[in-house]
Phi, psi and omega in degrees: 000146179258155183302321182291348181274349183282150177273165176301147180071006177281151176239145182206169175238131180289126181256342180190164179240141180226127180158182180283173184300320180297314179298312181301318179298317180295313184294316180290331180292337176264008172096005178269095183235163176305135183095349181284134177273137179228152174236136178274119180268313182217132179217073178268149177299145176060021176229158174298151178271130180260120180238161176238125181206136177052048179061030181220138172271132182229131174259123181246132176295142182302328180290346181261009187269060178253023178281129180270143180246000000 
């Protein structure tokens, strides 16, 4: 399952990362690594997905939502 497929208020654990080296570097630098717990705060169509992880709110562009759960 991909992060963008989750509904609001869902909780999940990241099981893997998929993407090019630049993407992996950006995502891991903000703390989204395999094993990290995330909560979906807002997931509206055509808008960035707002997640909460490690005491931080993060807005992710839909094109970057290749995190596996």
